[in-house]
Biopython code that builds the backbone (N, CA, C, O; Angstrom):
import numpy as np
from Bio.PDB.StructureBuilder import StructureBuilder

atoms = [
    (1, "SER", "N", (-38.324, -8.523, 26.358)),
    (1, "SER", "CA", (-37.672, -7.709, 27.041)),
    (1, "SER", "C", (-38.489, -6.312, 26.914)),
    (1, "SER", "O", (-39.034, -5.988, 25.859)),
    (2, "ARG", "N", (-38.525, -5.505, 28.101)),
    (2, "ARG", "CA", (-39.285, -4.512, 28.204)),
    (2, "ARG", "C", (-38.487, -3.191, 27.712)),
    (2, "ARG", "O", (-37.408, -2.924, 28.241)),
    (3, "ALA", "N", (-38.978, -2.441, 26.786)),
    (3, "ALA", "CA", (-38.504, -1.244, 26.248)),
    (3, "ALA", "C", (-38.493, -0.137, 27.502)),
    (3, "ALA", "O", (-39.474, 0.042, 28.222)),
    (4, "ARG", "N", (-37.270, 0.551, 27.642)),
    (4, "ARG", "CA", (-37.264, 1.456, 28.716)),
    (4, "ARG", "C", (-37.091, 2.896, 28.152)),
    (4, "ARG", "O", (-36.100, 3.183, 27.481)),
    (5, "SER", "N", (-37.992, 3.727, 28.411)),
    (5, "SER", "CA", (-38.116, 4.982, 28.026)),
    (5, "SER", "C", (-37.623, 6.184, 29.015)),
    (5, "SER", "O", (-37.528, 5.994, 30.228)),
    (6, "GLY", "N", (-37.331, 7.375, 28.432)),
    (6, "GLY", "CA", (-36.878, 8.424, 29.246)),
    (6, "GLY", "C", (-37.038, 9.781, 28.675)),
    (6, "GLY", "O", (-37.659, 9.928, 27.622)),
    (7, "THR", "N", (-36.523, 10.766, 29.297)),
    (7, "THR", "CA", (-36.910, 12.172, 28.749)),
    (7, "THR", "C", (-35.597, 12.836, 28.789)),
    (7, "THR", "O", (-34.971, 12.853, 29.849)),
    (8, "CYS", "N", (-35.123, 13.387, 27.717)),
    (8, "CYS", "CA", (-33.856, 14.368, 27.657)),
    (8, "CYS", "C", (-34.380, 15.725, 27.942)),
    (8, "CYS", "O", (-35.387, 16.140, 27.369)),
    (9, "ILE", "N", (-33.689, 16.468, 28.859)),
    (9, "ILE", "CA", (-33.772, 17.875, 29.311)),
    (9, "ILE", "C", (-32.588, 18.607, 28.603)),
    (9, "ILE", "O", (-31.396, 18.378, 28.810)),
    (10, "VAL", "N", (-32.987, 19.311, 27.933)),
    (10, "VAL", "CA", (-31.867, 20.272, 27.156)),
    (10, "VAL", "C", (-31.706, 21.503, 27.733)),
    (10, "VAL", "O", (-32.722, 22.193, 27.645)),
    (11, "GLY", "N", (-30.713, 22.057, 28.337)),
    (11, "GLY", "CA", (-30.343, 23.548, 28.552)),
    (11, "GLY", "C", (-30.823, 24.493, 27.778)),
    (11, "GLY", "O", (-30.676, 24.265, 26.577)),
    (12, "GLY", "N", (-31.417, 25.608, 28.091)),
    (12, "GLY", "CA", (-31.698, 26.653, 27.146)),
    (12, "GLY", "C", (-30.540, 27.316, 26.539)),
    (12, "GLY", "O", (-30.698, 27.552, 25.341)),
    (13, "SER", "N", (-29.447, 27.670, 27.028)),
    (13, "SER", "CA", (-28.375, 28.232, 26.583)),
    (13, "SER", "C", (-27.412, 27.577, 25.643)),
    (13, "SER", "O", (-26.697, 28.153, 24.823)),
    (14, "GLY", "N", (-27.511, 25.972, 25.935)),
    (14, "GLY", "CA", (-26.734, 25.215, 24.832)),
    (14, "GLY", "C", (-25.463, 25.005, 25.539)),
    (14, "GLY", "O", (-24.672, 24.230, 25.002)),
    (15, "ALA", "N", (-25.122, 25.565, 26.661)),
    (15, "ALA", "CA", (-23.866, 25.589, 27.364)),
    (15, "ALA", "C", (-23.711, 24.298, 28.221)),
    (15, "ALA", "O", (-22.718, 23.605, 28.444)),
    (16, "THR", "N", (-25.251, 24.174, 28.707)),
    (16, "THR", "CA", (-25.305, 22.846, 29.528)),
    (16, "THR", "C", (-25.247, 21.760, 28.912)),
    (16, "THR", "O", (-25.505, 21.851, 27.712)),
    (17, "PRO", "N", (-24.939, 20.508, 29.393)),
    (17, "PRO", "CA", (-24.866, 19.366, 28.674)),
    (17, "PRO", "C", (-26.543, 18.772, 28.897)),
    (17, "PRO", "O", (-27.287, 19.104, 29.820)),
    (18, "THR", "N", (-26.833, 17.922, 27.900)),
    (18, "THR", "CA", (-28.061, 17.378, 27.982)),
    (18, "THR", "C", (-28.158, 16.304, 29.170)),
    (18, "THR", "O", (-27.242, 15.555, 29.509)),
    (19, "THR", "N", (-29.410, 16.368, 29.727)),
    (19, "THR", "CA", (-29.509, 15.597, 30.814)),
    (19, "THR", "C", (-30.519, 14.587, 30.621)),
    (19, "THR", "O", (-31.598, 15.008, 30.203)),
    (20, "TYR", "N", (-30.382, 12.985, 30.892)),
    (20, "TYR", "CA", (-31.146, 12.200, 30.658)),
    (20, "TYR", "C", (-31.949, 11.789, 32.093)),
    (20, "TYR", "O", (-31.217, 11.567, 33.058)),
    (21, "VAL", "N", (-32.999, 11.708, 32.234)),
    (21, "VAL", "CA", (-34.023, 11.498, 33.280)),
    (21, "VAL", "C", (-34.825, 10.228, 32.906)),
    (21, "VAL", "O", (-35.649, 10.275, 31.993)),
    (22, "PRO", "N", (-34.601, 9.140, 33.577)),
    (22, "PRO", "CA", (-35.161, 7.851, 33.236)),
    (22, "PRO", "C", (-36.570, 7.962, 33.726)),
    (22, "PRO", "O", (-36.785, 8.549, 34.787)),
    (23, "GLU", "N", (-37.494, 7.467, 33.065)),
    (23, "GLU", "CA", (-38.809, 7.228, 33.569)),
    (23, "GLU", "C", (-39.347, 5.691, 33.959)),
    (23, "GLU", "O", (-40.520, 5.357, 33.797)),
    (24, "HIS", "N", (-38.391, 4.875, 34.455)),
    (24, "HIS", "CA", (-38.616, 3.697, 34.711)),
    (24, "HIS", "C", (-37.880, 3.570, 36.003)),
    (24, "HIS", "O", (-36.941, 4.329, 36.242)),
    (25, "ASP", "N", (-38.252, 2.661, 36.837)),
    (25, "ASP", "CA", (-37.386, 2.230, 38.185)),
    (25, "ASP", "C", (-36.163, 1.661, 37.972)),
    (25, "ASP", "O", (-36.007, 0.509, 37.567)),
    (26, "ALA", "N", (-35.305, 2.423, 38.228)),
    (26, "ALA", "CA", (-33.600, 2.104, 37.989)),
    (26, "ALA", "C", (-32.934, 2.615, 39.094)),
    (26, "ALA", "O", (-33.127, 3.778, 39.448)),
    (27, "PRO", "N", (-32.173, 1.875, 39.675)),
    (27, "PRO", "CA", (-31.499, 2.497, 40.867)),
    (27, "PRO", "C", (-30.371, 3.301, 40.387)),
    (27, "PRO", "O", (-29.528, 2.783, 39.654)),
    (28, "ALA", "N", (-30.280, 4.715, 40.802)),
    (28, "ALA", "CA", (-29.177, 5.663, 40.583)),
    (28, "ALA", "C", (-27.836, 5.111, 40.980)),
    (28, "ALA", "O", (-27.483, 4.787, 42.114)),
    (29, "SER", "N", (-27.119, 5.056, 39.820)),
    (29, "SER", "CA", (-25.812, 4.403, 39.968)),
    (29, "SER", "C", (-24.623, 5.317, 39.291)),
    (29, "SER", "O", (-24.958, 6.021, 38.339)),
    (30, "SER", "N", (-23.532, 5.340, 39.638)),
    (30, "SER", "CA", (-22.654, 6.074, 38.838)),
    (30, "SER", "C", (-22.090, 5.568, 37.596)),
    (30, "SER", "O", (-21.553, 6.163, 36.661)),
    (31, "VAL", "N", (-22.381, 4.086, 37.837)),
    (31, "VAL", "CA", (-21.898, 3.190, 36.501)),
    (31, "VAL", "C", (-22.792, 3.653, 35.341)),
    (31, "VAL", "O", (-22.333, 3.531, 34.205)),
    (32, "GLN", "N", (-24.108, 4.209, 35.518)),
    (32, "GLN", "CA", (-24.971, 4.611, 34.307)),
    (32, "GLN", "C", (-24.951, 6.101, 34.217)),
    (32, "GLN", "O", (-25.994, 6.725, 34.019)),
    (33, "ASP", "N", (-23.802, 6.685, 34.357)),
    (33, "ASP", "CA", (-23.604, 8.021, 34.015)),
    (33, "ASP", "C", (-23.488, 8.108, 32.638)),
    (33, "ASP", "O", (-22.583, 7.438, 32.140)),
    (34, "ILE", "N", (-24.294, 8.874, 31.785)),
    (34, "ILE", "CA", (-24.211, 9.247, 30.372)),
    (34, "ILE", "C", (-23.745, 10.407, 30.138)),
    (34, "ILE", "O", (-24.262, 11.477, 30.460)),
    (35, "ARG", "N", (-22.589, 10.207, 29.477)),
    (35, "ARG", "CA", (-21.917, 11.540, 28.821)),
    (35, "ARG", "C", (-21.787, 11.625, 27.337)),
    (35, "ARG", "O", (-21.876, 10.599, 26.662)),
    (36, "THR", "N", (-21.583, 12.789, 26.794)),
    (36, "THR", "CA", (-21.768, 12.928, 25.576)),
    (36, "THR", "C", (-20.166, 13.385, 25.083)),
    (36, "THR", "O", (-19.475, 14.042, 25.862)),
    (37, "ASP", "N", (-19.739, 13.056, 23.976)),
    (37, "ASP", "CA", (-18.454, 13.470, 23.522)),
    (37, "ASP", "C", (-18.389, 14.790, 23.276)),
    (37, "ASP", "O", (-19.098, 15.291, 22.404)),
    (38, "PRO", "N", (-17.504, 15.539, 24.036)),
    (38, "PRO", "CA", (-17.414, 16.920, 23.843)),
    (38, "PRO", "C", (-16.862, 17.512, 22.603)),
    (38, "PRO", "O", (-16.996, 18.706, 22.334)),
    (39, "THR", "N", (-16.232, 16.651, 21.843)),
    (39, "THR", "CA", (-16.109, 17.095, 20.452)),
    (39, "THR", "C", (-16.932, 17.255, 19.513)),
    (39, "THR", "O", (-17.788, 16.405, 19.267)),
    (40, "ASN", "N", (-16.802, 18.405, 18.816)),
    (40, "ASN", "CA", (-18.020, 18.659, 17.719)),
    (40, "ASN", "C", (-18.117, 17.441, 16.635)),
    (40, "ASN", "O", (-17.164, 16.765, 16.247)),
    (41, "ILE", "N", (-19.362, 17.323, 16.268)),
    (41, "ILE", "CA", (-19.610, 16.063, 15.365)),
    (41, "ILE", "C", (-18.836, 16.365, 14.024)),
    (41, "ILE", "O", (-18.326, 15.460, 13.364)),
    (42, "LEU", "N", (-18.783, 17.664, 13.671)),
    (42, "LEU", "CA", (-17.975, 18.048, 12.271)),
    (42, "LEU", "C", (-16.654, 17.450, 12.460)),
    (42, "LEU", "O", (-16.145, 16.620, 11.706)),
    (43, "ILE", "N", (-16.092, 17.980, 13.625)),
    (43, "ILE", "CA", (-14.623, 17.754, 13.603)),
    (43, "ILE", "C", (-14.402, 16.265, 13.695)),
    (43, "ILE", "O", (-13.526, 15.722, 13.021)),
    (44, "ARG", "N", (-15.289, 15.504, 14.635)),
    (44, "ARG", "CA", (-15.047, 14.125, 14.732)),
    (44, "ARG", "C", (-15.224, 13.580, 13.200)),
    (44, "ARG", "O", (-14.400, 12.768, 12.779)),
    (45, "SER", "N", (-16.244, 14.003, 12.406)),
    (45, "SER", "CA", (-16.394, 13.390, 11.048)),
    (45, "SER", "C", (-15.062, 13.450, 10.304)),
    (45, "SER", "O", (-14.553, 12.503, 9.705)),
    (46, "LEU", "N", (-14.468, 14.914, 10.437)),
    (46, "LEU", "CA", (-13.292, 15.142, 9.585)),
    (46, "LEU", "C", (-12.095, 14.251, 10.066)),
    (46, "LEU", "O", (-11.373, 13.693, 9.240)),
    (47, "LEU", "N", (-11.891, 14.121, 11.455)),
    (47, "LEU", "CA", (-10.842, 13.434, 12.088)),
    (47, "LEU", "C", (-11.009, 11.837, 11.376)),
    (47, "LEU", "O", (-10.114, 11.275, 10.746)),
    (48, "LEU", "N", (-12.254, 11.328, 11.621)),
    (48, "LEU", "CA", (-12.344, 9.894, 11.154)),
    (48, "LEU", "C", (-11.933, 9.805, 9.827)),
    (48, "LEU", "O", (-11.131, 8.919, 9.530)),
    (49, "LYS", "N", (-12.421, 10.711, 8.831)),
    (49, "LYS", "CA", (-12.154, 10.819, 7.362)),
    (49, "LYS", "C", (-10.661, 10.880, 7.319)),
    (49, "LYS", "O", (-10.122, 10.146, 6.491)),
    (50, "LYS", "N", (-9.954, 11.580, 8.020)),
    (50, "LYS", "CA", (-8.569, 11.823, 7.770)),
    (50, "LYS", "C", (-7.780, 10.506, 8.104)),
    (50, "LYS", "O", (-6.854, 10.073, 7.418)),
    (51, "SER", "N", (-8.316, 9.868, 9.364)),
    (51, "SER", "CA", (-7.679, 8.592, 9.762)),
    (51, "SER", "C", (-8.011, 7.328, 8.746)),
    (51, "SER", "O", (-7.283, 6.346, 8.598)),
    (52, "ARG", "N", (-9.230, 7.563, 8.101)),
    (52, "ARG", "CA", (-9.211, 6.622, 7.152)),
    (52, "ARG", "C", (-8.466, 6.650, 5.881)),
    (52, "ARG", "O", (-7.959, 5.661, 5.352)),
    (53, "GLU", "N", (-8.436, 7.903, 5.411)),
    (53, "GLU", "CA", (-7.476, 8.355, 4.221)),
    (53, "GLU", "C", (-6.138, 7.889, 4.482)),
    (53, "GLU", "O", (-5.568, 7.269, 3.583)),
    (54, "GLU", "N", (-5.474, 8.121, 5.723)),
    (54, "GLU", "CA", (-4.267, 7.780, 6.088)),
    (54, "GLU", "C", (-4.013, 6.286, 5.795)),
    (54, "GLU", "O", (-3.115, 5.809, 5.102)),
    (55, "GLU", "N", (-5.041, 5.617, 6.501)),
    (55, "GLU", "CA", (-4.835, 3.965, 6.374)),
    (55, "GLU", "C", (-5.083, 3.670, 5.160)),
    (55, "GLU", "O", (-4.361, 2.748, 4.780)),
    (56, "GLU", "N", (-5.906, 4.113, 4.252)),
    (56, "GLU", "CA", (-6.032, 3.677, 2.663)),
    (56, "GLU", "C", (-4.481, 4.048, 1.980)),
    (56, "GLU", "O", (-3.861, 3.228, 1.303)),
    (57, "LYS", "N", (-4.053, 5.229, 2.242)),
    (57, "LYS", "CA", (-2.589, 5.534, 2.012)),
    (57, "LYS", "C", (-1.582, 4.222, 2.425)),
    (57, "LYS", "O", (-1.023, 3.515, 1.587)),
    (58, "GLU", "N", (-1.507, 4.106, 3.436)),
    (58, "GLU", "CA", (-0.671, 2.894, 4.043)),
    (58, "GLU", "C", (-0.763, 1.834, 3.390)),
    (58, "GLU", "O", (0.234, 1.210, 3.023)),
    (59, "GLN", "N", (-2.152, 1.412, 3.107)),
    (59, "GLN", "CA", (-2.518, 0.072, 2.245)),
    (59, "GLN", "C", (-1.988, 0.111, 0.881)),
    (59, "GLN", "O", (-1.370, -0.828, 0.380)),
    (60, "ALA", "N", (-2.255, 1.272, 0.263)),
    (60, "ALA", "CA", (-1.838, 1.355, -1.068)),
    (60, "ALA", "C", (-0.360, 1.260, -1.226)),
    (60, "ALA", "O", (0.204, 0.718, -2.176)),
    (61, "ALA", "N", (0.276, 1.894, -0.107)),
    (61, "ALA", "CA", (1.763, 1.842, -0.335)),
    (61, "ALA", "C", (2.195, 0.383, 0.012)),
    (61, "ALA", "O", (3.143, -0.009, -0.668)),
    (62, "LYS", "N", (1.759, -0.408, 0.822)),
    (62, "LYS", "CA", (1.903, -1.802, 1.004)),
    (62, "LYS", "C", (1.777, -2.498, -0.180)),
    (62, "LYS", "O", (2.573, -3.384, -0.490)),
    (63, "ARG", "N", (0.748, -2.137, -0.938)),
    (63, "ARG", "CA", (0.305, -3.123, -1.922)),
    (63, "ARG", "C", (1.161, -2.852, -3.078)),
    (63, "ARG", "O", (1.262, -3.718, -3.947)),
    (64, "VAL", "N", (1.932, -1.483, -3.206)),
    (64, "VAL", "CA", (2.828, -0.979, -4.140)),
    (64, "VAL", "C", (4.251, -1.831, -4.067)),
    (64, "VAL", "O", (4.866, -2.322, -5.013)),
    (65, "VAL", "N", (4.627, -1.861, -2.476)),
    (65, "VAL", "CA", (5.790, -2.389, -2.204)),
    (65, "VAL", "C", (5.652, -3.908, -2.506)),
    (65, "VAL", "O", (6.638, -4.494, -2.951)),
    (66, "GLU", "N", (4.748, -4.433, -2.340)),
    (66, "GLU", "CA", (4.170, -5.963, -2.525)),
    (66, "GLU", "C", (4.362, -6.193, -3.880)),
    (66, "GLU", "O", (4.993, -7.210, -4.168)),
    (67, "ALA", "N", (3.960, -5.478, -4.781)),
    (67, "ALA", "CA", (3.938, -5.515, -6.334)),
    (67, "ALA", "C", (5.211, -5.419, -6.861)),
    (67, "ALA", "O", (5.625, -6.207, -7.712)),
    (68, "GLU", "N", (5.869, -4.491, -6.405)),
    (68, "GLU", "CA", (7.448, -4.349, -7.058)),
    (68, "GLU", "C", (8.142, -5.532, -6.488)),
    (68, "GLU", "O", (9.050, -6.000, -7.175)),
    (69, "ARG", "N", (7.854, -6.131, -5.280)),
    (69, "ARG", "CA", (8.704, -7.316, -4.760)),
    (69, "ARG", "C", (8.524, -8.449, -5.709)),
    (69, "ARG", "O", (9.373, -9.290, -6.005)),
    (70, "ARG", "N", (7.199, -8.349, -6.180)),
    (70, "ARG", "CA", (6.702, -9.711, -7.073)),
    (70, "ARG", "C", (7.379, -9.596, -8.526)),
    (70, "ARG", "O", (7.913, -10.531, -9.124)),
    (71, "VAL", "N", (7.272, -8.453, -8.918)),
    (71, "VAL", "CA", (7.856, -7.955, -10.260)),
    (71, "VAL", "C", (9.509, -8.375, -10.274)),
    (71, "VAL", "O", (9.990, -9.029, -11.199)),
    (72, "ARG", "N", (10.286, -7.911, -9.134)),
    (72, "ARG", "CA", (11.690, -8.264, -9.252)),
    (72, "ARG", "C", (11.642, -9.814, -9.059)),
    (72, "ARG", "O", (12.487, -10.414, -9.723)),
    (73, "GLN", "N", (10.839, -10.565, -8.300)),
    (73, "GLN", "CA", (11.122, -11.712, -8.164)),
    (73, "GLN", "C", (10.934, -12.626, -9.553)),
    (73, "GLN", "O", (11.598, -13.623, -9.836)),
    (74, "GLN", "N", (9.734, -11.961, -10.441)),
    (74, "GLN", "CA", (9.569, -12.618, -11.596)),
    (74, "GLN", "C", (10.589, -12.419, -12.672)),
    (74, "GLN", "O", (10.877, -13.159, -13.612)),
    (75, "GLN", "N", (11.123, -11.130, -12.288)),
    (75, "GLN", "CA", (12.450, -10.725, -13.443)),
    (75, "GLN", "C", (13.569, -11.713, -12.998)),
    (75, "GLN", "O", (14.255, -12.309, -13.828)),
    (76, "GLN", "N", (13.721, -11.857, -11.690)),
    (76, "GLN", "CA", (14.903, -12.862, -11.491)),
    (76, "GLN", "C", (14.705, -14.357, -12.014)),
    (76, "GLN", "O", (15.650, -14.991, -12.486)),
    (77, "GLN", "N", (13.426, -14.877, -11.902)),
    (77, "GLN", "CA", (13.187, -16.050, -12.409)),
    (77, "GLN", "C", (13.172, -16.115, -13.794)),
    (77, "GLN", "O", (13.437, -17.201, -14.311)),
    (78, "GLN", "N", (12.888, -15.069, -14.560)),
    (78, "GLN", "CA", (12.829, -14.993, -16.070)),
    (78, "GLN", "C", (14.567, -15.058, -16.464)),
    (78, "GLN", "O", (15.088, -15.751, -17.338)),
    (79, "GLY", "N", (15.161, -14.212, -15.622)),
    (79, "GLY", "CA", (16.666, -14.028, -15.942)),
    (79, "GLY", "C", (17.342, -15.404, -15.931)),
    (79, "GLY", "O", (18.076, -15.713, -16.869)),
    (80, "ARG", "N", (17.123, -16.258, -14.889)),
    (80, "ARG", "CA", (17.468, -17.394, -14.383)),
    (80, "ARG", "C", (17.008, -18.512, -15.449)),
    (80, "ARG", "O", (17.739, -19.498, -15.541)),
    (81, "ALA", "N", (16.019, -18.454, -16.150)),
    (81, "ALA", "CA", (15.254, -19.228, -17.210)),
    (81, "ALA", "C", (15.956, -18.956, -18.591)),
    (81, "ALA", "O", (16.184, -19.825, -19.433)),
    (82, "ALA", "N", (16.256, -17.657, -18.695)),
    (82, "ALA", "CA", (16.887, -17.133, -19.776)),
    (82, "ALA", "C", (18.514, -17.635, -19.930)),
    (82, "ALA", "O", (18.973, -18.121, -20.963)),
    (83, "THR", "N", (19.132, -17.452, -18.913)),
    (83, "THR", "CA", (20.471, -17.905, -18.752)),
    (83, "THR", "C", (20.505, -19.438, -18.987)),
    (83, "THR", "O", (21.379, -19.844, -19.753)),
    (84, "GLU", "N", (19.559, -20.449, -18.353)),
    (84, "GLU", "CA", (19.788, -21.725, -18.498)),
    (84, "GLU", "C", (19.315, -22.048, -20.110)),
    (84, "GLU", "O", (19.876, -23.074, -20.493)),
    (85, "ALA", "N", (18.603, -21.562, -20.952)),
    (85, "ALA", "CA", (17.817, -21.770, -21.980)),
    (85, "ALA", "C", (18.881, -21.144, -23.140)),
    (85, "ALA", "O", (18.803, -21.604, -24.279)),
    (86, "ALA", "N", (19.804, -20.164, -22.860)),
    (86, "ALA", "CA", (20.804, -19.765, -24.023)),
    (86, "ALA", "C", (21.674, -20.547, -24.387)),
    (86, "ALA", "O", (22.153, -21.393, -23.631)),
    (87, "PRO", "N", (22.007, -20.399, -25.558)),
    (87, "PRO", "CA", (23.000, -21.396, -26.338)),
    (87, "PRO", "C", (24.271, -21.040, -25.673)),
    (87, "PRO", "O", (24.342, -19.936, -25.133)),
    (88, "GLU", "N", (25.318, -21.870, -25.644)),
    (88, "GLU", "CA", (26.641, -21.711, -25.246)),
    (88, "GLU", "C", (27.093, -20.728, -26.451)),
    (88, "GLU", "O", (26.548, -20.532, -27.538)),
    (89, "ALA", "N", (28.376, -20.126, -25.846)),
    (89, "ALA", "CA", (28.933, -19.258, -27.032)),
    (89, "ALA", "C", (29.651, -19.870, -28.053)),
    (89, "ALA", "O", (30.408, -20.798, -27.770)),
    (90, "ALA", "N", (29.514, -19.458, -29.284)),
    (90, "ALA", "CA", (29.900, -20.302, -30.470)),
    (90, "ALA", "C", (31.408, -20.625, -30.268)),
    (90, "ALA", "O", (32.170, -19.718, -29.934)),
    (91, "PRO", "N", (31.872, -21.928, -30.467)),
    (91, "PRO", "CA", (33.406, -22.148, -30.191)),
    (91, "PRO", "C", (34.082, -21.709, -31.417)),
    (91, "PRO", "O", (33.597, -21.731, -32.548)),
    (92, "ALA", "N", (35.484, -21.228, -31.010)),
    (92, "ALA", "CA", (36.336, -20.649, -31.758)),
    (92, "ALA", "C", (36.636, -21.645, -33.028)),
    (92, "ALA", "O", (36.410, -22.855, -33.030)),
    (93, "ASP", "N", (37.200, -20.874, -34.118)),
    (93, "ASP", "CA", (37.413, -21.979, -35.291)),
    (93, "ASP", "C", (38.864, -22.531, -34.958)),
    (93, "ASP", "O", (39.564, -22.177, -34.009)),
    (94, "LYS", "N", (39.163, -23.438, -35.897)),
    (94, "LYS", "CA", (40.348, -24.137, -35.757)),
    (94, "LYS", "C", (41.779, -23.381, -35.356)),
    (94, "LYS", "O", (42.697, -23.926, -34.742)),
    (95, "LYS", "N", (41.770, -22.114, -35.799)),
    (95, "LYS", "CA", (42.839, -21.157, -35.508)),
    (95, "LYS", "C", (42.821, -20.587, -34.274)),
    (95, "LYS", "O", (43.815, -20.148, -33.697)),
    (96, "GLY", "N", (41.497, -20.587, -33.784)),
    (96, "GLY", "CA", (41.369, -19.781, -32.400)),
    (96, "GLY", "C", (41.062, -18.282, -32.536)),
    (96, "GLY", "O", (40.773, -17.609, -31.546)),
    (97, "LYS", "N", (41.130, -17.750, -33.814)),
    (97, "LYS", "CA", (41.037, -16.252, -33.770)),
    (97, "LYS", "C", (39.544, -15.793, -33.624)),
    (97, "LYS", "O", (39.253, -14.752, -33.035)),
    (98, "ARG", "N", (38.667, -16.579, -34.161)),
    (98, "ARG", "CA", (37.151, -16.168, -33.980)),
    (98, "ARG", "C", (36.161, -17.042, -33.774)),
    (98, "ARG", "O", (36.400, -18.228, -33.999)),
    (99, "PRO", "N", (34.949, -16.677, -33.340)),
    (99, "PRO", "CA", (33.936, -17.949, -33.260)),
    (99, "PRO", "C", (33.600, -18.207, -34.481)),
    (99, "PRO", "O", (33.704, -17.357, -35.365)),
    (100, "ALA", "N", (33.056, -19.679, -34.737)),
    (100, "ALA", "CA", (32.609, -20.174, -36.096)),
    (100, "ALA", "C", (31.430, -19.400, -36.382)),
    (100, "ALA", "O", (30.636, -19.122, -35.483)),
    (101, "GLY", "N", (31.240, -18.986, -37.731)),
    (101, "GLY", "CA", (29.974, -18.467, -38.234)),
    (101, "GLY", "C", (30.091, -16.864, -37.989)),
    (101, "GLY", "O", (29.320, -16.189, -38.671)),
    (102, "SER", "N", (30.760, -16.327, -37.304)),
    (102, "SER", "CA", (30.983, -14.895, -37.114)),
    (102, "SER", "C", (31.666, -14.342, -38.154)),
    (102, "SER", "O", (32.637, -14.948, -38.606)),
    (103, "PRO", "N", (31.300, -13.204, -38.654)),
    (103, "PRO", "CA", (31.647, -12.322, -39.787)),
    (103, "PRO", "C", (33.400, -12.219, -39.601)),
    (103, "PRO", "O", (33.919, -12.269, -38.486)),
    (104, "PRO", "N", (33.994, -12.106, -40.549)),
    (104, "PRO", "CA", (35.455, -11.807, -40.389)),
    (104, "PRO", "C", (35.859, -10.372, -39.829)),
    (104, "PRO", "O", (35.087, -9.500, -40.228)),
    (105, "PRO", "N", (36.685, -10.002, -39.158)),
    (105, "PRO", "CA", (37.111, -8.806, -38.551)),
    (105, "PRO", "C", (37.379, -7.783, -39.712)),
    (105, "PRO", "O", (37.878, -8.135, -40.780)),
    (106, "GLU", "N", (37.043, -6.603, -39.451)),
    (106, "GLU", "CA", (37.343, -5.607, -40.410)),
    (106, "GLU", "C", (38.950, -5.307, -40.549)),
    (106, "GLU", "O", (39.817, -5.429, -39.683)),
    (107, "GLU", "N", (39.054, -4.941, -41.701)),
    (107, "GLU", "CA", (40.676, -4.450, -41.861)),
    (107, "GLU", "C", (40.845, -3.057, -41.277)),
    (107, "GLU", "O", (39.998, -2.164, -41.243)),
    (108, "PRO", "N", (41.972, -3.036, -40.868)),
    (108, "PRO", "CA", (42.435, -1.540, -40.306)),
    (108, "PRO", "C", (42.195, -0.617, -41.299)),
    (108, "PRO", "O", (42.111, -1.041, -42.452)),
    (109, "ALA", "N", (42.036, 0.852, -41.028)),
    (109, "ALA", "CA", (41.860, 1.666, -41.922)),
    (109, "ALA", "C", (43.226, 1.818, -42.949)),
    (109, "ALA", "O", (43.188, 1.996, -44.166)),
    (110, "ALA", "N", (44.358, 1.701, -42.142)),
    (110, "ALA", "CA", (45.658, 2.057, -42.985)),
    (110, "ALA", "C", (45.998, 0.781, -44.012)),
    (110, "ALA", "O", (46.585, 0.852, -45.092)),
    (111, "ALA", "N", (45.541, -0.217, -43.460)),
    (111, "ALA", "CA", (45.701, -1.319, -44.280)),
    (111, "ALA", "C", (44.923, -1.238, -45.598)),
    (111, "ALA", "O", (45.491, -1.741, -46.567)),
    (112, "ARG", "N", (43.828, -0.738, -45.777)),
    (112, "ARG", "CA", (42.740, -0.640, -46.915)),
    (112, "ARG", "C", (43.346, 0.556, -47.846)),
    (112, "ARG", "O", (43.113, 0.507, -49.054)),
    (113, "ARG", "N", (44.092, 1.592, -47.330)),
    (113, "ARG", "CA", (44.525, 2.670, -48.276)),
    (113, "ARG", "C", (45.770, 2.139, -48.995)),
    (113, "ARG", "O", (46.007, 2.714, -50.057)),
    (114, "HIS", "N", (46.552, 1.232, -48.666)),
    (114, "HIS", "CA", (47.726, 0.792, -49.497)),
    (114, "HIS", "C", (47.470, -0.139, -50.458)),
    (114, "HIS", "O", (48.352, -0.325, -51.296)),
    (115, "THR", "N", (46.246, -0.898, -50.539)),
    (115, "THR", "CA", (46.039, -1.810, -51.091)),
    (115, "THR", "C", (45.355, -1.431, -52.683)),
    (115, "THR", "O", (45.054, -2.339, -53.457)),
]
sb = StructureBuilder()
sb.init_structure("model")
sb.init_model(0)
sb.init_chain("A")
sb.init_seg("    ")
for serial, (resi, resn, name, xyz) in enumerate(atoms, 1):
    if name == "N":
        sb.init_residue(resn, " ", resi, " ")
    sb.init_atom(name, np.array(xyz, "f"), 0.0, 1.0, " ", f" {name:<3s}", serial, name[0])
structure = sb.get_structure()
């Protein structure tokens, strides 16, 4: 492929856009109209940086939501496992007053004074 060359003519006052004059044989066509972005390069850079930062924040927020969802799911699974593995409540003794192996109930304060 043959490299194409051209010359850029810049206006003296800076108010006129740069004009490209091709130095090769090419038909003049409106399809080949070359324009520059009118937005200042600094402003373009800042806008791109801002949009990237906003995108990163959105992605970080999505990661946080996903992490919280996984934690809740793990807690639910652990809760189910703990419920399944927990021993059943101790059965009541023969009289049905308290579970076997539990300490006797405390006496009321009034009963302790009279003894």
